[in-house]
C-alpha positions in Angstrom: 0.0 -0.1 0.0 1.5 3.4 -1.1 1.3 6.7 0.9 -1.9 8.2 1.0 -2.7 11.4 -0.9 -2.8 14.4 1.1 -6.1 15.6 2.5 -6.1 18.6 4.7 -9.7 17.9 5.9 -7.9 14.9 7.7 -5.2 16.9 9.2 -7.1 19.9 10.6 -10.2 20.5 12.2 -12.9 22.5 10.2 -12.8 25.6 12.6 -9.0 26.0 12.1 -9.3 25.8 8.1 -12.0 28.5 8.4 -9.8 30.7 10.5 -6.8 30.2 8.6 -7.6 29.3 5.2 -3.9 29.6 3.9 -3.5 26.2 5.5 -5.3 24.5 2.5 -2.3 25.6 0.3 0.5 24.7 3.0 0.7 21.2 3.5 3.7 20.9 5.6 2.5 23.7 7.8 -1.0 22.1 8.1 0.5 18.7 9.0 2.6 20.2 11.7 -0.2 22.1 13.4 -2.6 19.3 13.0 0.0 17.0 14.9 0.7 19.4 17.8 -3.1 20.1 18.2 -4.1 16.5 18.2 -1.2 15.5 20.7 -2.0 18.4 22.9 -5.7 17.9 23.0 -5.3 14.2 23.5 -3.0 14.9 26.4 -5.3 17.4 27.9 -8.5 15.1 27.6 -6.7 12.3 29.3 -6.4 14.1 32.4 -10.2 14.2 32.8 -12.8 16.5 32.8 -13.5 19.2 30.2 -10.1 20.8 29.3 -9.6 24.4 29.2 -9.1 25.8 25.7 -5.5 25.2 24.2 -3.5 28.4 23.6 -1.8 27.7 20.3 1.0 30.2 21.3 1.9 27.4 23.6 1.0 24.5 21.3 2.8 25.6 18.0 6.2 26.8 18.5 7.3 29.6 16.3 10.1 27.5 14.9 7.7 24.7 14.0 6.4 26.8 11.2 8.8 29.5 10.5 9.9 29.5 6.8 6.9 27.6 5.7 4.1 30.2 6.6 4.1 33.8 6.4 4.9 35.7 9.7 1.4 37.4 9.8 -0.1 33.9 9.3 2.1 32.4 12.2 1.0 35.3 14.5 -2.5 34.6 13.6 -2.3 30.8 14.1 -0.5 31.3 17.5 -3.2 33.9 18.5 -5.9 31.2 18.3 -7.2 28.8 21.0 -8.4 25.4 20.3 -11.3 24.4 22.5 -12.3 20.9 23.3 -15.7 21.5 22.0 -14.5 22.6 18.6 -11.8 19.9 18.3 -12.6 16.3 16.8 -13.2 13.6 19.2 -10.5 11.5 20.5 -10.9 8.5 17.9 -10.7 11.1 15.2 -7.6 12.6 16.6 -6.0 9.3 17.0 -7.0 8.4 13.3 -5.5 12.0 12.4 -1.9 11.1 14.0 -1.9 7.8 12.1 -2.5 9.4 8.8 -0.1 12.2 9.4 2.5 9.6 10.2 1.9 8.2 6.9 1.8 11.3 4.7 4.2 13.5 6.8 7.5 12.7 5.7 7.3 13.7 2.0 4.6 16.9 2.3 5.8 19.9 -0.1 5.7 23.2 1.5 3.3 24.6 -1.1 0.4 22.7 -2.7 
């Protein structure tokens, strides 16, 4: 079985694609952001209860997307918060991580 075709809808939640439409054209940045949000949300939810919104300024290090996103877009992304209610359920986040492991190594910077 070959590497799956890139699908930004599998990598990011709809709210983030609406807030940052540029991510549709930036596969490598979208994958890095999707990975970090999924891992952070799964960790937060594993502690029990309704987690507080995740500040993407803590979740997405500047260096992780520097050079593959415009500076204003990085600032915008890092200014957002991911709420548990707006983020996919755990089983979807786990599937997302599997998908990103499969497509991640070869993603281009621009679509």
